[in-house]
GUVEXSE-51354 format. One record per residue (C-alpha): residue number from 1; chain; x, y, z; residue in three letters. Coordinates in steps of 0.05 Angstrom, whole numbers, plus 5000, padded with zeros to 4 digits. Layout:
N
+-----+-----+------+------+------+------+
| seq | mol |    u |    v |    w | type |
+-----+-----+------+------+------+------+
| NUM |   A |    X |    Y |    Z |  ALA |
...
+-----+-----+------+------+------+------+
END
This chain:
301
+-----+-----+------+------+------+------+
| seq | mol |    u |    v |    w | type |
+-----+-----+------+------+------+------+
|   1 |   A | 8149 | 4577 | 2521 |  UNK |
|   2 |   A | 8144 | 4613 | 2587 |  UNK |
|   3 |   A | 8088 | 4657 | 2559 |  UNK |
|   4 |   A | 8048 | 4595 | 2540 |  UNK |
|   5 |   A | 8060 | 4565 | 2608 |  UNK |
|   6 |   A | 8035 | 4628 | 2643 |  UNK |
|   7 |   A | 7972 | 4631 | 2600 |  UNK |
|   8 |   A | 7958 | 4558 | 2611 |  UNK |
|   9 |   A | 7967 | 4566 | 2686 |  UNK |
|  10 |   A | 7918 | 4625 | 2688 |  UNK |
|  11 |   A | 7866 | 4587 | 2647 |  UNK |
|  12 |   A | 7874 | 4529 | 2695 |  UNK |
|  13 |   A | 7861 | 4578 | 2753 |  UNK |
|  14 |   A | 7796 | 4599 | 2718 |  UNK |
|  15 |   A | 7773 | 4527 | 2712 |  UNK |
|  16 |   A | 7792 | 4513 | 2784 |  UNK |
|  17 |   A | 7753 | 4575 | 2808 |  UNK |
|  18 |   A | 7692 | 4556 | 2768 |  UNK |
|  19 |   A | 7695 | 4485 | 2794 |  UNK |
|  20 |   A | 7697 | 4512 | 2865 |  UNK |
|  21 |   A | 7638 | 4558 | 2852 |  UNK |
|  22 |   A | 7597 | 4504 | 2819 |  UNK |
|  23 |   A | 7615 | 4451 | 2871 |  UNK |
|  24 |   A | 7594 | 4498 | 2928 |  UNK |
|  25 |   A | 7528 | 4517 | 2895 |  UNK |
|  26 |   A | 7550 | 4588 | 2880 |  UNK |
|  27 |   A | 7531 | 4582 | 2807 |  UNK |
|  28 |   A | 7491 | 4538 | 2761 |  UNK |
|  29 |   A | 7496 | 4518 | 2688 |  UNK |
|  30 |   A | 7426 | 4540 | 2669 |  UNK |
|  31 |   A | 7447 | 4613 | 2661 |  UNK |
|  32 |   A | 7429 | 4613 | 2587 |  UNK |
|  33 |   A | 7359 | 4591 | 2604 |  UNK |
|  34 |   A | 7349 | 4656 | 2643 |  UNK |
|  35 |   A | 7375 | 4694 | 2582 |  UNK |
|  36 |   A | 7326 | 4659 | 2535 |  UNK |
|  37 |   A | 7266 | 4668 | 2581 |  UNK |
|  38 |   A | 7282 | 4742 | 2592 |  UNK |
|  39 |   A | 7303 | 4760 | 2521 |  UNK |
|  40 |   A | 7270 | 4829 | 2517 |  UNK |
|  41 |   A | 7295 | 4851 | 2585 |  UNK |
|  42 |   A | 7364 | 4824 | 2567 |  UNK |
|  43 |   A | 7363 | 4868 | 2504 |  UNK |
|  44 |   A | 7347 | 4928 | 2548 |  UNK |
|  45 |   A | 7406 | 4911 | 2593 |  UNK |
|  46 |   A | 7451 | 4903 | 2532 |  UNK |
|  47 |   A | 7431 | 4974 | 2509 |  UNK |
|  48 |   A | 7449 | 5000 | 2579 |  UNK |
|  49 |   A | 7518 | 4969 | 2575 |  UNK |
|  50 |   A | 7527 | 4995 | 2504 |  UNK |
|  51 |   A | 7510 | 5065 | 2530 |  UNK |
|  52 |   A | 7567 | 5060 | 2580 |  UNK |
|  53 |   A | 7615 | 5045 | 2523 |  UNK |
|  54 |   A | 7590 | 5107 | 2485 |  UNK |
|  55 |   A | 7599 | 5148 | 2548 |  UNK |
|  56 |   A | 7669 | 5120 | 2557 |  UNK |
|  57 |   A | 7688 | 5138 | 2486 |  UNK |
|  58 |   A | 7660 | 5208 | 2497 |  UNK |
|  59 |   A | 7702 | 5216 | 2560 |  UNK |
|  60 |   A | 7764 | 5196 | 2521 |  UNK |
|  61 |   A | 7748 | 5248 | 2468 |  UNK |
|  62 |   A | 7743 | 5302 | 2521 |  UNK |
|  63 |   A | 7812 | 5283 | 2547 |  UNK |
|  64 |   A | 7842 | 5285 | 2477 |  UNK |
|  65 |   A | 7810 | 5352 | 2461 |  UNK |
|  66 |   A | 7835 | 5381 | 2527 |  UNK |
|  67 |   A | 7906 | 5364 | 2504 |  UNK |
|  68 |   A | 7893 | 5395 | 2435 |  UNK |
|  69 |   A | 7886 | 5329 | 2397 |  UNK |
|  70 |   A | 7830 | 5330 | 2346 |  UNK |
|  71 |   A | 7818 | 5258 | 2326 |  UNK |
|  72 |   A | 7749 | 5244 | 2298 |  UNK |
|  73 |   A | 7698 | 5217 | 2348 |  UNK |
|  74 |   A | 7680 | 5158 | 2302 |  UNK |
|  75 |   A | 7753 | 5135 | 2295 |  UNK |
|  76 |   A | 7763 | 5139 | 2371 |  UNK |
|  77 |   A | 7697 | 5104 | 2384 |  UNK |
|  78 |   A | 7716 | 5046 | 2338 |  UNK |
|  79 |   A | 7781 | 5036 | 2375 |  UNK |
|  80 |   A | 7746 | 5042 | 2443 |  UNK |
|  81 |   A | 7693 | 4992 | 2422 |  UNK |
|  82 |   A | 7743 | 4942 | 2395 |  UNK |
|  83 |   A | 7782 | 4943 | 2459 |  UNK |
|  84 |   A | 7719 | 4937 | 2501 |  UNK |
|  85 |   A | 7708 | 4870 | 2466 |  UNK |
|  86 |   A | 7779 | 4846 | 2480 |  UNK |
|  87 |   A | 7774 | 4865 | 2553 |  UNK |
|  88 |   A | 7728 | 4804 | 2560 |  UNK |
|  89 |   A | 7787 | 4758 | 2546 |  UNK |
|  90 |   A | 7852 | 4793 | 2564 |  UNK |
|  91 |   A | 7881 | 4783 | 2633 |  UNK |
|  92 |   A | 7849 | 4831 | 2681 |  UNK |
|  93 |   A | 7799 | 4879 | 2648 |  UNK |
|  94 |   A | 7854 | 4927 | 2626 |  UNK |
|  95 |   A | 7886 | 4885 | 2572 |  UNK |
|  96 |   A | 7848 | 4918 | 2515 |  UNK |
|  97 |   A | 7884 | 4983 | 2532 |  UNK |
|  98 |   A | 7948 | 4957 | 2500 |  UNK |
|  99 |   A | 7910 | 4947 | 2434 |  UNK |
| 100 |   A | 7880 | 5016 | 2444 |  UNK |
| 101 |   A | 7949 | 5047 | 2452 |  UNK |
| 102 |   A | 7974 | 5011 | 2390 |  UNK |
| 103 |   A | 7917 | 5035 | 2345 |  UNK |
| 104 |   A | 7909 | 5105 | 2372 |  UNK |
| 105 |   A | 7983 | 5118 | 2361 |  UNK |
| 106 |   A | 7970 | 5105 | 2287 |  UNK |
| 107 |   A | 7914 | 5157 | 2280 |  UNK |
| 108 |   A | 7963 | 5215 | 2274 |  UNK |
| 109 |   A | 8036 | 5222 | 2255 |  UNK |
| 110 |   A | 8045 | 5273 | 2310 |  UNK |
| 111 |   A | 8024 | 5273 | 2383 |  UNK |
| 112 |   A | 8035 | 5198 | 2388 |  UNK |
| 113 |   A | 8057 | 5203 | 2461 |  UNK |
| 114 |   A | 7996 | 5245 | 2480 |  UNK |
| 115 |   A | 7951 | 5197 | 2443 |  UNK |
| 116 |   A | 7979 | 5138 | 2482 |  UNK |
| 117 |   A | 7981 | 5171 | 2550 |  UNK |
| 118 |   A | 7909 | 5195 | 2542 |  UNK |
| 119 |   A | 7888 | 5123 | 2553 |  UNK |
| 120 |   A | 7924 | 5121 | 2620 |  UNK |
| 121 |   A | 7891 | 5187 | 2640 |  UNK |
| 122 |   A | 7824 | 5159 | 2617 |  UNK |
| 123 |   A | 7834 | 5099 | 2662 |  UNK |
| 124 |   A | 7852 | 5144 | 2721 |  UNK |
| 125 |   A | 7786 | 5181 | 2713 |  UNK |
| 126 |   A | 7749 | 5115 | 2709 |  UNK |
| 127 |   A | 7783 | 5093 | 2773 |  UNK |
| 128 |   A | 7763 | 5158 | 2808 |  UNK |
| 129 |   A | 7691 | 5149 | 2787 |  UNK |
| 130 |   A | 7691 | 5077 | 2813 |  UNK |
| 131 |   A | 7722 | 5097 | 2880 |  UNK |
| 132 |   A | 7675 | 5156 | 2889 |  UNK |
| 133 |   A | 7613 | 5113 | 2878 |  UNK |
| 134 |   A | 7641 | 5057 | 2921 |  UNK |
| 135 |   A | 7657 | 5102 | 2980 |  UNK |
| 136 |   A | 7589 | 5137 | 2973 |  UNK |
| 137 |   A | 7553 | 5069 | 2973 |  UNK |
| 138 |   A | 7593 | 5047 | 3034 |  UNK |
| 139 |   A | 7573 | 5111 | 3071 |  UNK |
| 140 |   A | 7500 | 5099 | 3055 |  UNK |
| 141 |   A | 7505 | 5027 | 3082 |  UNK |
| 142 |   A | 7539 | 5051 | 3145 |  UNK |
| 143 |   A | 7486 | 5105 | 3156 |  UNK |
| 144 |   A | 7433 | 5053 | 3147 |  UNK |
| 145 |   A | 7467 | 5008 | 3198 |  UNK |
| 146 |   A | 7478 | 5069 | 3244 |  UNK |
| 147 |   A | 7552 | 5053 | 3247 |  UNK |
| 148 |   A | 7572 | 5126 | 3259 |  UNK |
| 149 |   A | 7641 | 5110 | 3288 |  UNK |
| 150 |   A | 7663 | 5075 | 3224 |  UNK |
| 151 |   A | 7633 | 5133 | 3183 |  UNK |
| 152 |   A | 7678 | 5182 | 3219 |  UNK |
| 153 |   A | 7739 | 5138 | 3206 |  UNK |
| 154 |   A | 7721 | 5131 | 3133 |  UNK |
| 155 |   A | 7711 | 5206 | 3122 |  UNK |
| 156 |   A | 7776 | 5221 | 3160 |  UNK |
| 157 |   A | 7819 | 5172 | 3120 |  UNK |
| 158 |   A | 7786 | 5194 | 3055 |  UNK |
| 159 |   A | 7803 | 5266 | 3068 |  UNK |
| 160 |   A | 7873 | 5246 | 3092 |  UNK |
| 161 |   A | 7883 | 5208 | 3027 |  UNK |
| 162 |   A | 7860 | 5268 | 2986 |  UNK |
| 163 |   A | 7908 | 5314 | 3023 |  UNK |
| 164 |   A | 7966 | 5265 | 3013 |  UNK |
| 165 |   A | 7951 | 5262 | 2938 |  UNK |
| 166 |   A | 7950 | 5338 | 2932 |  UNK |
| 167 |   A | 8015 | 5344 | 2971 |  UNK |
| 168 |   A | 8048 | 5291 | 2928 |  UNK |
| 169 |   A | 8027 | 5326 | 2864 |  UNK |
| 170 |   A | 8055 | 5392 | 2890 |  UNK |
| 171 |   A | 8119 | 5358 | 2911 |  UNK |
| 172 |   A | 8130 | 5323 | 2844 |  UNK |
| 173 |   A | 8113 | 5386 | 2805 |  UNK |
| 174 |   A | 8175 | 5419 | 2835 |  UNK |
| 175 |   A | 8217 | 5369 | 2797 |  UNK |
| 176 |   A | 8230 | 5399 | 2729 |  UNK |
| 177 |   A | 8221 | 5337 | 2686 |  UNK |
| 178 |   A | 8157 | 5316 | 2722 |  UNK |
| 179 |   A | 8131 | 5387 | 2719 |  UNK |
| 180 |   A | 8142 | 5388 | 2644 |  UNK |
| 181 |   A | 8103 | 5323 | 2640 |  UNK |
| 182 |   A | 8044 | 5354 | 2679 |  UNK |
| 183 |   A | 8045 | 5414 | 2633 |  UNK |
| 184 |   A | 8048 | 5369 | 2571 |  UNK |
| 185 |   A | 7986 | 5331 | 2592 |  UNK |
| 186 |   A | 7952 | 5389 | 2628 |  UNK |
| 187 |   A | 7876 | 5379 | 2630 |  UNK |
| 188 |   A | 7830 | 5436 | 2649 |  UNK |
| 189 |   A | 7791 | 5433 | 2715 |  UNK |
| 190 |   A | 7726 | 5435 | 2676 |  UNK |
| 191 |   A | 7746 | 5375 | 2634 |  UNK |
| 192 |   A | 7769 | 5337 | 2696 |  UNK |
| 193 |   A | 7702 | 5350 | 2730 |  UNK |
| 194 |   A | 7662 | 5327 | 2670 |  UNK |
| 195 |   A | 7706 | 5265 | 2660 |  UNK |
| 196 |   A | 7697 | 5246 | 2734 |  UNK |
| 197 |   A | 7621 | 5256 | 2730 |  UNK |
| 198 |   A | 7618 | 5213 | 2667 |  UNK |
| 199 |   A | 7657 | 5159 | 2703 |  UNK |
| 200 |   A | 7609 | 5160 | 2761 |  UNK |
| 201 |   A | 7550 | 5155 | 2713 |  UNK |
| 202 |   A | 7583 | 5096 | 2677 |  UNK |
| 203 |   A | 7594 | 5056 | 2740 |  UNK |
| 204 |   A | 7525 | 5074 | 2767 |  UNK |
| 205 |   A | 7495 | 5043 | 2704 |  UNK |
| 206 |   A | 7541 | 4982 | 2710 |  UNK |
| 207 |   A | 7521 | 4972 | 2783 |  UNK |
| 208 |   A | 7448 | 4985 | 2769 |  UNK |
| 209 |   A | 7449 | 4935 | 2711 |  UNK |
| 210 |   A | 7478 | 4884 | 2760 |  UNK |
| 211 |   A | 7422 | 4900 | 2809 |  UNK |
| 212 |   A | 7369 | 4891 | 2755 |  UNK |
| 213 |   A | 7399 | 4823 | 2737 |  UNK |
| 214 |   A | 7395 | 4804 | 2811 |  UNK |
| 215 |   A | 7325 | 4829 | 2825 |  UNK |
| 216 |   A | 7288 | 4823 | 2758 |  UNK |
| 217 |   A | 7319 | 4763 | 2725 |  UNK |
| 218 |   A | 7348 | 4718 | 2780 |  UNK |
| 219 |   A | 7296 | 4742 | 2831 |  UNK |
| 220 |   A | 7345 | 4752 | 2889 |  UNK |
| 221 |   A | 7321 | 4796 | 2946 |  UNK |
| 222 |   A | 7384 | 4836 | 2958 |  UNK |
| 223 |   A | 7387 | 4910 | 2974 |  UNK |
| 224 |   A | 7411 | 4956 | 2918 |  UNK |
| 225 |   A | 7465 | 4986 | 2962 |  UNK |
| 226 |   A | 7493 | 4916 | 2977 |  UNK |
| 227 |   A | 7496 | 4900 | 2903 |  UNK |
| 228 |   A | 7529 | 4967 | 2888 |  UNK |
| 229 |   A | 7583 | 4956 | 2940 |  UNK |
| 230 |   A | 7595 | 4883 | 2923 |  UNK |
| 231 |   A | 7601 | 4901 | 2849 |  UNK |
| 232 |   A | 7649 | 4957 | 2867 |  UNK |
| 233 |   A | 7696 | 4907 | 2900 |  UNK |
| 234 |   A | 7685 | 4859 | 2842 |  UNK |
| 235 |   A | 7705 | 4912 | 2791 |  UNK |
| 236 |   A | 7769 | 4928 | 2830 |  UNK |
| 237 |   A | 7791 | 4856 | 2837 |  UNK |
| 238 |   A | 7772 | 4838 | 2766 |  UNK |
| 239 |   A | 7824 | 4888 | 2742 |  UNK |
| 240 |   A | 7879 | 4845 | 2771 |  UNK |
| 241 |   A | 7916 | 4807 | 2715 |  UNK |
| 242 |   A | 7904 | 4737 | 2744 |  UNK |
| 243 |   A | 7851 | 4711 | 2697 |  UNK |
| 244 |   A | 7823 | 4731 | 2628 |  UNK |
| 245 |   A | 7774 | 4788 | 2639 |  UNK |
| 246 |   A | 7778 | 4776 | 2714 |  UNK |
| 247 |   A | 7734 | 4714 | 2703 |  UNK |
| 248 |   A | 7726 | 4673 | 2767 |  UNK |
| 249 |   A | 7760 | 4727 | 2809 |  UNK |
| 250 |   A | 7700 | 4773 | 2801 |  UNK |
| 251 |   A | 7650 | 4719 | 2818 |  UNK |
| 252 |   A | 7689 | 4696 | 2878 |  UNK |
| 253 |   A | 7698 | 4766 | 2906 |  UNK |
| 254 |   A | 7623 | 4780 | 2897 |  UNK |
| 255 |   A | 7606 | 4717 | 2936 |  UNK |
| 256 |   A | 7657 | 4734 | 2990 |  UNK |
| 257 |   A | 7631 | 4805 | 3002 |  UNK |
| 258 |   A | 7558 | 4783 | 3005 |  UNK |
| 259 |   A | 7573 | 4725 | 3051 |  UNK |
| 260 |   A | 7621 | 4758 | 3099 |  UNK |
| 261 |   A | 7598 | 4831 | 3101 |  UNK |
| 262 |   A | 7523 | 4825 | 3090 |  UNK |
| 263 |   A | 7510 | 4754 | 3114 |  UNK |
| 264 |   A | 7475 | 4737 | 3049 |  UNK |
| 265 |   A | 7480 | 4663 | 3033 |  UNK |
| 266 |   A | 7439 | 4648 | 2971 |  UNK |
| 267 |   A | 7447 | 4590 | 2922 |  UNK |
| 268 |   A | 7477 | 4608 | 2854 |  UNK |
| 269 |   A | 7494 | 4679 | 2876 |  UNK |
| 270 |   A | 7552 | 4682 | 2827 |  UNK |
| 271 |   A | 7502 | 4676 | 2770 |  UNK |
| 272 |   A | 7491 | 4751 | 2778 |  UNK |
| 273 |   A | 7562 | 4767 | 2755 |  UNK |
| 274 |   A | 7563 | 4711 | 2704 |  UNK |
| 275 |   A | 7499 | 4737 | 2672 |  UNK |
| 276 |   A | 7528 | 4807 | 2671 |  UNK |
| 277 |   A | 7590 | 4780 | 2635 |  UNK |
| 278 |   A | 7545 | 4750 | 2582 |  UNK |
| 279 |   A | 7508 | 4816 | 2572 |  UNK |
| 280 |   A | 7575 | 4853 | 2566 |  UNK |
| 281 |   A | 7600 | 4801 | 2516 |  UNK |
| 282 |   A | 7537 | 4809 | 2473 |  UNK |
| 283 |   A | 7540 | 4885 | 2475 |  UNK |
| 284 |   A | 7614 | 4887 | 2456 |  UNK |
| 285 |   A | 7610 | 4832 | 2403 |  UNK |
| 286 |   A | 7605 | 4883 | 2345 |  UNK |
| 287 |   A | 7674 | 4906 | 2367 |  UNK |
| 288 |   A | 7702 | 4841 | 2338 |  UNK |
| 289 |   A | 7671 | 4859 | 2271 |  UNK |
| 290 |   A | 7702 | 4928 | 2274 |  UNK |
| 291 |   A | 7769 | 4896 | 2291 |  UNK |
| 292 |   A | 7767 | 4850 | 2231 |  UNK |
| 293 |   A | 7749 | 4908 | 2185 |  UNK |
| 294 |   A | 7803 | 4951 | 2216 |  UNK |
| 295 |   A | 7855 | 4897 | 2206 |  UNK |
| 296 |   A | 7833 | 4885 | 2134 |  UNK |
| 297 |   A | 7834 | 4960 | 2119 |  UNK |
| 298 |   A | 7905 | 4967 | 2147 |  UNK |
| 299 |   A | 7928 | 4905 | 2110 |  UNK |
| 300 |   A | 7902 | 4932 | 2043 |  UNK |
| 301 |   A | 7934 | 4999 | 2056 |  UNK |
+-----+-----+------+------+------+------+
END
């Protein structure tokens, strides 16, 4: 009963957020018209998003191989693709990970813990890629605005944060149980580097796709760096488990950043994020077919 109440409350929040956005001219209902009139370009954007899913699945495979797990790429890709579809609807954009953990634990009779924790490690690399690209974009914006004082602060606190993380890792590794955990999931420096680079590429494509929607489809005159940073904040806040897929939260945060940081006040600005959501939904829709086949296969077995 409580679970139903929580879900109903969150859906109500989504409706309330969209009413606010619509009532304040932040989005319009003719979004599908843009999709229809730009069908070929929308297909191109769908392919770009699909490529990020393939890259994400490849990153996950690298993590598994680094921990001596040899699941087939196709099996892992199917699970990754299915969960990419469910991330559109689960609360936050991390909900599909629970399905991923459930199915990946069934791939092998051994290494179930490694299989499951590989998803958490995969998310950590994704977060690192997002943060790296976000901080880099912010630095470019600050250089453009010649705000050198803030740049010094940003670099200082970034380095301070890195030092704190390194010190915490060294401290926790002195504890026997935690050290055993690090050794159990030890990933080579080479793999860590490649996984981080892949994550940066994934989010660069995501941000650039958002920029293309803004400039080529909705015809907004917004700098690429502004779109990249706004979408960075949108991606972070959309991961919070307040609404399904971060719907409404992402649109609102995108509006807030553009209005308050870049003084951009354009009608239907939230259509950028909404259009991107539609592209993501289309590109991940085959994941639903894979899920049905997967369920049917397991039921028969």
